[in-house]
Kinemage of the C-alpha trace (Angstrom):
@kinemage 1
@onewidth
@group {chain A} dominant
@subgroup {mainchain}
@vectorlist {calphas} color= white
{ca met a 1} P 91.556 -37.743 94.770
{ca leu a 2} L 88.070 -36.236 94.710
{ca phe a 3} L 87.378 -32.574 95.014
{ca gly a 4} L 84.426 -30.621 96.288
{ca val a 5} L 85.022 -26.958 96.932
{ca leu a 6} L 82.986 -24.480 98.954
{ca ser a 7} L 83.207 -20.742 99.296
{ca lys a 8} L 83.130 -20.896 103.108
{ca leu a 9} L 85.993 -22.340 105.086
{ca asn a 10} L 86.228 -22.906 108.807
{ca asn a 11} L 88.377 -26.002 108.735
{ca pro a 12} L 91.717 -26.557 110.515
{ca val a 13} L 93.752 -26.768 107.348
{ca val a 14} L 97.158 -25.195 107.053
{ca cys a 15} L 98.654 -23.425 104.067
{ca ala a 16} L 102.147 -22.082 103.530
{ca asp a 17} L 104.190 -21.822 106.710
{ca ile a 18} L 101.693 -22.428 109.509
{ca gly a 19} L 102.246 -25.703 111.367
{ca arg a 20} L 99.596 -27.893 112.952
{ca ala a 21} L 99.797 -28.388 116.702
{ca ile a 22} L 101.523 -31.551 117.825
{ca val a 23} L 99.289 -33.929 119.729
{ca gly a 24} L 100.413 -36.067 122.653
{ca gln a 25} L 104.074 -36.234 123.585
{ca gln a 26} L 106.460 -33.562 122.459
{ca val a 27} L 108.839 -34.347 119.657
{ca lys a 28} L 111.655 -32.293 118.227
{ca ala a 29} L 110.664 -31.148 114.796
{ca ser a 30} L 111.568 -28.212 112.653
{ca val a 31} L 109.025 -27.040 110.110
{ca lys a 32} L 109.635 -24.606 107.322
{ca asn a 33} L 107.947 -23.594 104.134
{ca ser a 34} L 110.103 -23.875 101.073
{ca gly a 35} L 108.507 -20.810 99.525
{ca leu a 36} L 105.068 -20.255 98.036
{ca ser a 37} L 104.769 -19.914 94.301
{ca phe a 38} L 101.392 -20.389 92.677
{ca asn a 39} L 100.955 -19.260 89.114
{ca thr a 40} L 97.649 -17.544 88.434
{ca gly a 41} L 98.683 -15.614 85.381
{ca gly a 42} L 98.431 -16.297 81.692
{ca arg a 43} L 95.390 -17.342 79.729
{ca lys a 44} L 94.444 -20.316 81.874
{ca arg a 45} L 90.944 -20.962 83.101
{ca pro a 46} L 90.106 -22.481 86.480
{ca met a 47} L 88.463 -25.831 86.971
{ca ala a 48} L 87.635 -27.850 90.020
{ca ala a 49} L 87.551 -31.537 90.252
{ca ser a 50} L 84.111 -31.600 91.651
{ca gly a 51} L 81.042 -29.724 91.504
{ca ser a 52} L 79.439 -26.335 91.762
{ca lys a 53} L 76.216 -25.501 93.460
{ca pro a 54} L 75.166 -25.095 97.086
{ca val a 55} L 73.492 -27.932 98.951
{ca phe a 56} L 70.575 -27.571 101.312
{ca gly a 57} L 69.363 -30.109 103.821
{ca asp a 58} L 71.188 -33.173 105.084
{ca val a 59} L 73.460 -35.104 102.795
{ca his a 60} L 74.325 -38.704 103.633
{ca ile a 61} L 77.417 -40.143 102.012
{ca asp a 62} L 76.498 -43.526 100.699
{ca asp a 63} L 78.878 -46.408 100.138
{ca met a 64} L 79.933 -44.981 96.814
{ca ile a 65} L 81.360 -41.592 95.928
{ca ser a 66} L 82.836 -40.957 92.521
{ca ser a 67} L 84.058 -37.904 90.673
{ca cys a 68} L 81.083 -37.459 88.373
{ca gly a 69} L 77.328 -37.602 88.301
{ca asn a 70} L 75.713 -36.785 91.734
{ca asp a 71} L 73.163 -35.515 94.139
{ca val a 72} L 75.742 -33.238 95.749
{ca asp a 73} L 77.482 -30.417 93.933
{ca phe a 74} L 80.184 -28.321 95.540
{ca ala a 75} L 81.172 -24.829 94.440
{ca lys a 76} L 84.427 -25.008 92.560
{ca pro a 77} L 87.512 -22.865 93.146
{ca gly a 78} L 89.883 -21.040 90.912
{ca gly a 79} L 93.213 -22.715 90.911
{ca val a 80} L 93.433 -25.893 88.873
{ca tyr a 81} L 94.427 -24.621 85.472
{ca phe a 82} L 93.743 -25.991 82.040
{ca thr a 83} L 94.504 -24.561 78.630
{ca asp a 84} L 91.879 -22.553 76.783
{ca arg a 85} L 91.318 -25.283 74.229
{ca ile a 86} L 89.795 -27.580 76.819
{ca his a 87} L 88.448 -25.363 79.571
{ca asn a 88} L 84.931 -25.239 78.155
{ca ser a 89} L 84.564 -28.943 78.797
{ca cys a 90} L 85.836 -28.553 82.365
{ca gln a 91} L 83.305 -26.185 83.821
{ca lys a 92} L 81.715 -28.692 86.144
{ca ala a 93} L 82.522 -31.950 87.807
{ca thr a 94} L 80.495 -33.463 90.571
{ca ile a 95} L 80.551 -35.997 93.366
{ca ser a 96} L 78.061 -38.822 93.008
{ca met a 97} L 76.414 -40.979 95.614
{ca arg a 98} L 74.649 -44.213 94.904
{ca ser a 99} L 73.950 -47.252 96.996
{ca arg a 100} L 75.430 -50.612 96.234
{ca lys a 101} L 77.103 -53.584 97.851
{ca pro a 102} L 80.700 -53.290 99.090
{ca pro a 103} L 82.792 -53.710 95.952
{ca ile a 104} L 85.261 -56.412 95.124
{ca ser a 105} L 88.594 -54.647 95.123
{ca arg a 106} L 92.037 -54.894 93.669
{ca leu a 107} L 94.702 -54.433 96.283
{ca val a 108} L 98.400 -53.661 96.206
{ca cys a 109} L 100.191 -54.541 99.430
{ca gly a 110} L 103.850 -53.935 100.109
{ca his a 111} L 105.489 -55.695 97.215
{ca ser a 112} L 102.258 -57.409 96.324
{ca met a 113} L 99.052 -57.127 94.370
{ca val a 114} L 95.887 -59.057 95.074
{ca pro a 115} L 93.659 -59.959 92.094
{ca arg a 116} L 90.162 -58.548 91.847
{ca asn a 117} L 88.475 -61.723 92.995
{ca tyr a 118} L 89.739 -61.190 96.525
{ca asp a 119} L 86.919 -59.665 98.531
{ca ile a 120} L 87.685 -56.837 100.943
{ca gly a 121} L 85.313 -57.152 103.871
{ca pro a 122} L 84.180 -54.277 106.084
{ca leu a 123} L 86.850 -54.717 108.732
{ca ser a 124} L 89.175 -57.334 107.374
{ca ala a 125} L 90.431 -58.664 104.094
{ca ser a 126} L 91.960 -61.724 102.538
{ca phe a 127} L 95.400 -61.054 101.150
{ca lys a 128} L 97.708 -63.070 98.967
{ca asn a 129} L 101.304 -62.019 98.425
{ca val a 130} L 102.645 -61.894 94.883
{ca his a 131} L 105.927 -60.059 95.198
{ca thr a 132} L 107.768 -57.837 92.790
{ca ala a 133} L 111.051 -58.845 91.262
{ca ser a 134} L 113.010 -55.954 92.784
{ca pro a 135} L 114.163 -56.500 96.383
{ca leu a 136} L 115.633 -53.019 96.855
{ca cys a 137} L 113.057 -50.536 95.644
{ca phe a 138} L 109.320 -50.838 95.160
{ca ala a 139} L 107.014 -48.445 93.343
{ca ala a 140} L 103.281 -49.095 93.092
{ca gly a 141} L 100.626 -47.613 90.877
{ca ala a 142} L 98.494 -49.353 88.305
{ca ala a 143} L 98.868 -53.107 88.195
{ca his a 144} L 100.270 -53.078 84.667
{ca asp a 145} L 103.201 -50.987 85.880
{ca leu a 146} L 104.482 -53.846 88.039
{ca ser a 147} L 106.420 -56.970 87.189
{ca phe a 148} L 106.203 -60.010 89.420
{ca asp a 149} L 107.966 -63.156 90.437
{ca gly a 150} L 107.136 -65.636 93.154
{ca ser a 151} L 109.627 -64.499 95.767
{ca ser a 152} L 108.651 -63.982 99.373
{ca leu a 153} L 110.164 -60.654 100.313
{ca his a 154} L 108.131 -58.807 102.895
{ca glu a 155} L 109.059 -55.575 104.653
{ca gln a 156} L 111.982 -53.438 103.628
{ca pro a 157} L 114.660 -52.432 106.182
{ca leu a 158} L 115.790 -48.844 105.710
{ca lys a 159} L 118.989 -47.978 107.615
{ca ser a 160} L 120.388 -44.738 108.960
{ca thr a 161} L 123.309 -44.279 111.342
{ca val a 162} L 122.249 -41.817 114.036
{ca ser a 163} L 124.934 -42.312 116.706
{ca phe a 164} L 128.306 -43.879 117.214
{ca asn a 165} L 126.922 -47.213 118.326
{ca gln a 166} L 123.313 -47.277 117.183
{ca thr a 167} L 121.733 -47.674 113.767
{ca leu a 168} L 118.097 -46.825 113.175
{ca lys a 169} L 116.189 -48.810 110.599
{ca leu a 170} L 112.784 -48.400 109.051
{ca leu a 171} L 110.900 -51.633 108.530
{ca ser a 172} L 108.260 -50.714 105.950
{ca gly a 173} L 105.196 -52.219 104.320
{ca ser a 174} L 102.350 -50.773 102.291
{ca cys a 175} L 98.799 -51.329 101.122
{ca tyr a 176} L 96.956 -49.716 98.225
{ca leu a 177} L 93.209 -49.966 97.601
{ca pro a 178} L 92.145 -48.254 94.357
{ca his a 179} L 88.719 -46.670 94.145
{ca pro a 180} L 86.362 -49.475 93.040
{ca asp a 181} L 85.386 -47.565 89.894
{ca lys a 182} L 89.032 -47.083 88.919
{ca glu a 183} L 90.397 -50.593 89.281
{ca glu a 184} L 90.823 -51.125 85.559
{ca thr a 185} L 93.179 -48.158 85.311
{ca gly a 186} L 94.808 -48.792 88.692
{ca gly a 187} L 93.397 -45.725 90.398
{ca glu a 188} L 95.248 -42.440 90.747
{ca asp a 189} L 97.449 -43.013 93.808
{ca ala a 190} L 101.099 -44.030 93.595
{ca his a 191} L 103.802 -44.744 96.150
{ca phe a 192} L 107.321 -46.094 96.538
{ca met a 193} L 109.575 -47.651 99.171
{ca cys a 194} L 113.355 -47.754 98.717
{ca val a 195} L 115.614 -49.801 100.981
{ca glu a 196} L 119.184 -48.684 100.463
{ca glu a 197} L 118.147 -45.091 99.871
{ca gln a 198} L 116.090 -45.021 103.097
{ca ala a 199} L 113.059 -43.300 101.601
{ca ile a 200} L 109.319 -43.665 101.073
{ca gly a 201} L 106.806 -41.534 99.197
{ca val a 202} L 103.133 -41.229 98.273
{ca ala a 203} L 101.258 -39.235 95.626
{ca asp a 204} L 97.566 -38.773 94.858
{ca gly a 205} L 96.476 -37.871 91.332
{ca val a 206} L 93.696 -35.307 90.995
{ca gly a 207} L 90.538 -37.050 89.836
{ca gly a 208} L 88.958 -34.059 88.113
{ca trp a 209} L 91.190 -34.508 85.084
{ca ala a 210} L 89.063 -37.518 84.127
{ca asp a 211} L 86.382 -35.077 82.987
{ca val a 212} L 88.644 -34.008 80.128
{ca gly a 213} L 89.803 -37.526 79.336
{ca ile a 214} L 93.063 -37.437 81.295
{ca asn a 215} L 94.115 -40.117 83.779
{ca ser a 216} L 96.015 -38.252 86.482
{ca gly a 217} L 97.253 -41.591 87.801
{ca leu a 218} L 99.767 -41.479 84.959
{ca phe a 219} L 101.093 -38.219 86.372
{ca ser a 220} L 101.329 -39.471 89.971
{ca arg a 221} L 103.052 -42.695 88.915
{ca glu a 222} L 105.559 -40.878 86.728
{ca leu a 223} L 106.197 -38.423 89.563
{ca met a 224} L 106.938 -41.253 91.997
{ca ser a 225} L 109.074 -43.101 89.459
{ca asn a 226} L 111.076 -39.940 88.857
{ca ser a 227} L 111.383 -39.489 92.615
{ca val a 228} L 112.982 -42.921 92.917
{ca ala a 229} L 115.443 -42.031 90.154
{ca ala a 230} L 116.286 -38.742 91.864
{ca ile a 231} L 116.732 -40.462 95.223
{ca gln a 232} L 119.232 -42.859 93.728
{ca glu a 233} L 121.325 -39.856 92.683
{ca glu a 234} L 121.367 -38.388 96.197
{ca pro a 235} L 124.371 -38.675 98.569
{ca lys a 236} L 124.053 -41.797 100.700
{ca gly a 237} L 122.513 -41.008 104.075
{ca ser a 238} L 121.861 -37.369 103.156
{ca ile a 239} L 118.786 -37.419 100.973
{ca asp a 240} L 117.144 -34.033 100.526
{ca pro a 241} L 113.422 -34.602 99.819
{ca val a 242} L 113.043 -31.040 98.528
{ca arg a 243} L 115.716 -31.549 95.892
{ca val a 244} L 114.251 -34.949 95.053
{ca leu a 245} L 110.769 -33.535 94.496
{ca glu a 246} L 112.082 -30.648 92.418
{ca lys a 247} L 113.966 -33.047 90.140
{ca ala a 248} L 111.029 -35.438 89.923
{ca his a 249} L 108.575 -32.672 89.110
{ca ser a 250} L 110.770 -31.108 86.440
{ca gly a 251} L 111.056 -34.475 84.706
{ca thr a 252} L 107.375 -35.417 84.847
{ca lys a 253} L 105.728 -34.832 81.479
{ca ala a 254} L 102.414 -36.681 81.827
{ca lys a 255} L 99.252 -34.606 81.861
{ca gly a 256} L 97.422 -34.260 85.139
{ca ser a 257} L 98.379 -33.201 88.642
{ca ser a 258} L 98.908 -34.732 92.075
{ca thr a 259} L 99.929 -34.205 95.657
{ca ala a 260} L 103.297 -35.457 96.884
{ca cys a 261} L 104.863 -36.549 100.163
{ca ile a 262} L 108.470 -37.786 100.333
{ca ile a 263} L 110.151 -38.959 103.548
{ca ala a 264} L 113.773 -40.007 104.064
{ca leu a 265} L 115.528 -41.372 107.149
{ca thr a 266} L 118.869 -39.629 107.607
{ca glu a 267} L 121.402 -39.019 110.354
{ca lys a 268} L 119.310 -36.034 111.455
{ca gly a 269} L 116.094 -38.040 111.707
{ca leu a 270} L 113.184 -37.970 109.295
{ca asn a 271} L 113.545 -35.403 106.536
{ca ala a 272} L 110.306 -34.829 104.658
{ca ile a 273} L 108.450 -32.583 102.259
{ca asn a 274} L 104.691 -32.596 101.887
{ca leu a 275} L 102.610 -30.752 99.324
{ca gly a 276} L 98.837 -31.088 99.389
{ca asp a 277} L 96.519 -33.266 101.434
{ca ser a 278} L 98.533 -36.457 101.481
{ca gly a 279} L 100.857 -36.641 104.462
{ca phe a 280} L 102.112 -38.621 107.424
{ca ile a 281} L 101.909 -38.999 111.172
{ca val a 282} L 104.409 -40.287 113.728
{ca val a 283} L 103.139 -42.456 116.590
{ca arg a 284} L 105.118 -42.965 119.806
{ca asp a 285} L 103.968 -44.962 122.824
{ca gly a 286} L 100.383 -44.965 121.621
{ca ser a 287} L 100.136 -41.229 120.930
{ca thr a 288} L 100.391 -39.136 117.791
{ca ile a 289} L 103.452 -36.936 118.333
{ca phe a 290} L 103.512 -35.366 114.873
{ca gln a 291} L 101.108 -34.799 112.006
{ca ser a 292} L 102.002 -33.065 108.755
{ca pro a 293} L 99.665 -30.146 108.035
{ca val a 294} L 97.193 -30.226 105.168
{ca gln a 295} L 97.787 -27.695 102.414
{ca gln a 296} L 94.608 -26.535 100.696
{ca his a 297} L 93.626 -23.400 98.817
{ca ser a 298} L 90.095 -23.918 100.122
{ca phe a 299} L 88.000 -26.800 101.383
{ca asn a 300} L 88.822 -29.976 99.441
{ca phe a 301} L 90.909 -28.023 96.939
{ca thr a 302} L 94.417 -29.237 97.620
{ca tyr a 303} L 97.801 -27.929 96.639
{ca gln a 304} L 98.945 -29.973 93.647
{ca leu a 305} L 101.857 -30.345 91.275
{ca glu a 306} L 101.228 -30.208 87.534
{ca ser a 307} L 103.650 -30.624 84.660
{ca gly a 308} L 105.221 -27.296 83.800
{ca ser a 309} L 104.514 -24.299 86.017
{ca thr a 310} L 100.737 -23.959 85.828
{ca gly a 311} L 99.968 -25.484 89.225
{ca asp a 312} L 101.658 -25.254 92.589
{ca leu a 313} L 105.410 -25.776 92.614
{ca pro a 314} L 107.572 -27.965 94.877
{ca ser a 315} L 108.666 -24.737 96.573
{ca ser a 316} L 105.104 -24.468 97.925
{ca gly a 317} L 105.545 -27.622 99.996
{ca gln a 318} L 106.279 -27.754 103.706
{ca val a 319} L 109.605 -29.186 104.847
{ca phe a 320} L 110.124 -31.097 108.094
{ca thr a 321} L 112.985 -32.516 110.140
{ca ile a 322} L 111.681 -34.810 112.865
{ca ser a 323} L 113.630 -36.636 115.557
{ca val a 324} L 112.617 -40.277 115.821
{ca ala a 325} L 113.497 -43.082 118.199
{ca pro a 326} L 113.262 -46.874 118.226
{ca gly a 327} L 109.640 -47.911 118.673
{ca asp a 328} L 108.206 -44.979 116.731
{ca val a 329} L 105.830 -45.772 113.874
{ca val a 330} L 105.502 -43.619 110.758
{ca ile a 331} L 102.236 -43.826 108.810
{ca ala a 332} L 102.177 -42.088 105.428
{ca gly a 333} L 99.124 -41.993 103.213
{ca thr a 334} L 96.896 -40.202 100.755
{ca asp a 335} L 93.667 -38.412 101.602
{ca gly a 336} L 91.763 -41.667 101.152
{ca leu a 337} L 93.278 -42.551 104.526
{ca phe a 338} L 93.235 -39.233 106.354
{ca asp a 339} L 89.781 -38.128 105.102
{ca asn a 340} L 88.228 -41.251 106.588
{ca leu a 341} L 90.156 -41.993 109.779
{ca tyr a 342} L 90.986 -39.787 112.722
{ca asn a 343} L 94.470 -40.048 114.180
{ca asn a 344} L 93.238 -41.898 117.258
{ca glu a 345} L 91.667 -44.546 115.011
{ca val a 346} L 94.928 -45.040 113.135
{ca thr a 347} L 96.839 -45.117 116.411
{ca ala a 348} L 94.478 -47.737 117.855
{ca val a 349} L 95.231 -50.045 114.924
{ca val a 350} L 98.966 -49.461 115.402
{ca ile a 351} L 98.785 -50.246 119.124
{ca his a 352} L 96.900 -53.474 118.452
{ca ala a 353} L 99.296 -54.453 115.664
{ca leu a 354} L 102.345 -53.933 117.865
{ca lys a 355} L 100.802 -55.982 120.662
{ca glu a 356} L 100.078 -58.781 118.206
{ca gly a 357} L 103.570 -58.581 116.725
{ca leu a 358} L 102.277 -57.827 113.231
{ca glu a 359} L 104.662 -56.820 110.475
{ca pro a 360} L 104.285 -53.358 108.915
{ca gln a 361} L 102.609 -54.714 105.783
{ca leu a 362} L 99.853 -56.362 107.813
{ca thr a 363} L 99.451 -53.175 109.835
{ca ala a 364} L 99.094 -51.201 106.605
{ca gln a 365} L 96.479 -53.682 105.386
{ca lys a 366} L 94.441 -53.303 108.572
{ca ile a 367} L 94.587 -49.516 108.453
{ca ala a 368} L 93.573 -49.478 104.784
{ca ala a 369} L 90.704 -51.918 105.385
{ca leu a 370} L 89.381 -49.779 108.239
{ca ala a 371} L 89.659 -46.632 106.109
{ca arg a 372} L 87.670 -48.335 103.329
{ca his a 373} L 85.044 -49.413 105.847
{ca arg a 374} L 84.716 -45.855 107.155
{ca ala a 375} L 84.519 -44.551 103.583
{ca gln a 376} L 81.451 -46.730 103.042
{ca asp a 377} L 79.785 -45.728 106.314
{ca arg a 378} L 76.836 -43.418 105.654
{ca tyr a 379} L 76.431 -42.005 109.148
{ca arg a 380} L 79.700 -41.994 111.067
{ca gln a 381} L 81.461 -38.675 111.499
{ca thr a 382} L 84.758 -38.606 109.605
{ca pro a 383} L 87.454 -35.963 109.126
{ca phe a 384} L 86.033 -35.265 105.666
{ca ser a 385} L 82.423 -34.895 106.813
{ca lys a 386} L 83.522 -32.675 109.708
{ca ala a 387} L 85.435 -30.429 107.301
{ca ala a 388} L 82.393 -30.275 105.008
{ca gln a 389} L 80.177 -29.329 107.939
{ca asp a 390} L 82.640 -26.645 108.998
{ca ala a 391} L 82.395 -25.323 105.451
{ca gly a 392} L 78.618 -25.029 105.735
{ca phe a 393} L 77.295 -28.367 104.490
{ca his a 394} L 75.122 -30.945 106.225
{ca tyr a 395} L 77.314 -33.809 105.116
{ca tyr a 396} L 77.701 -37.167 106.819
{ca gly a 397} L 79.780 -40.278 106.384
{ca gly a 398} L 83.027 -41.116 104.648
{ca lys a 399} L 84.473 -40.439 101.215
{ca leu a 400} L 85.222 -43.371 98.927
{ca asp a 401} L 88.566 -42.806 97.249
{ca asp a 402} L 91.869 -44.458 96.427
{ca ile a 403} L 93.553 -45.422 99.703
{ca thr a 404} L 97.320 -45.687 100.084
{ca val a 405} L 98.949 -46.564 103.411
{ca val a 406} L 102.689 -46.945 104.024
{ca val a 407} L 103.691 -48.059 107.531
{ca ser a 408} L 107.286 -47.877 108.758
{ca tyr a 409} L 108.494 -49.191 112.120
{ca val a 410} L 111.544 -47.428 113.541
{ca thr a 411} L 113.855 -50.085 114.971
{ca ser a 412} L 117.474 -50.080 116.090
{ca ser a 413} L 120.517 -52.303 116.090
{ca met a 414} L 123.771 -51.837 117.951
{ca asn a 415} L 126.994 -51.582 116.001
{ca val a 416} L 129.705 -54.045 117.017
């Protein structure tokens, strides 16, 4: 996750308990805020993950944006807290732009990881499946966190009984593209998919910690690992994502911070909690019927969990219950996805994938590849560039970042 923060904000972001309008068909969904608690006391000093001075003139996002060095500096907010002993080294971080060829990327897809020598093209990619040893639950972060065998498991069916004679299932697949400059450490995103527990989740580590020598990917991966452990302790068919995130957060000791989005299929539908600028959408019949709101303190300064109580807390997240039906598609992802693709672009890929009969993992790959292509586009308007412009910057193109995409098809089977 990269941060640039401006003092002006005229961007449709939602904090606390305000929901974003549903686009397309109507869907039953209840939205509530679990309570806002942001600690600004104590002897902490603020630091942003990128940059600090105003920009004048047009800014074109090149095919490379990283969290340090740069032609573009954004004003930083108060709100990411570090202890006094290190705050002096955290006064400024920047976003850099430099031109270079599309990078060779490491890719994690579903249960699989593709070695670095597989080239990700602008609109398509070559993928090779090397599957994990666990058939029931998959968690992805850095490559060294995964163990592999040669099995050929693909998507994961997640079941939930929703009526007397019908069972809904989620058929899920994922794709992860680390930022090209962060391949050696595996990037800062993490995600999981659990079969029996009927749950998926994504997290995005805050990149600004790198300026003080901390890899926030360790935090996001531990948070997701702890989420899996908490899910496995939940009552079958009645997972409470809020309780899961609270347990996971309390047990995460790594330094750093991250967003979090956890979704579970239950008898009531999709239960979810989202904190920060990761999130999910639900697509039905070619239209986006639900989108989780973005939670930001200011432009590009997301809500984030940190070990202890110095950042936002799980109680700051928004909680959702969403009715789903067979044929719906759930797309969860980090801001590397949603900063670079509009909903209609994601939906177009989904429509094409369904027509072609593609499995969720392949759909996730196509969405991730398109998001990477948009991130490297210097001139196309993107959600991120539009938000920057609304905040007062002449800023064009995408934002290169870690990209995580989890796609789940809602299917049904009749009970005998």
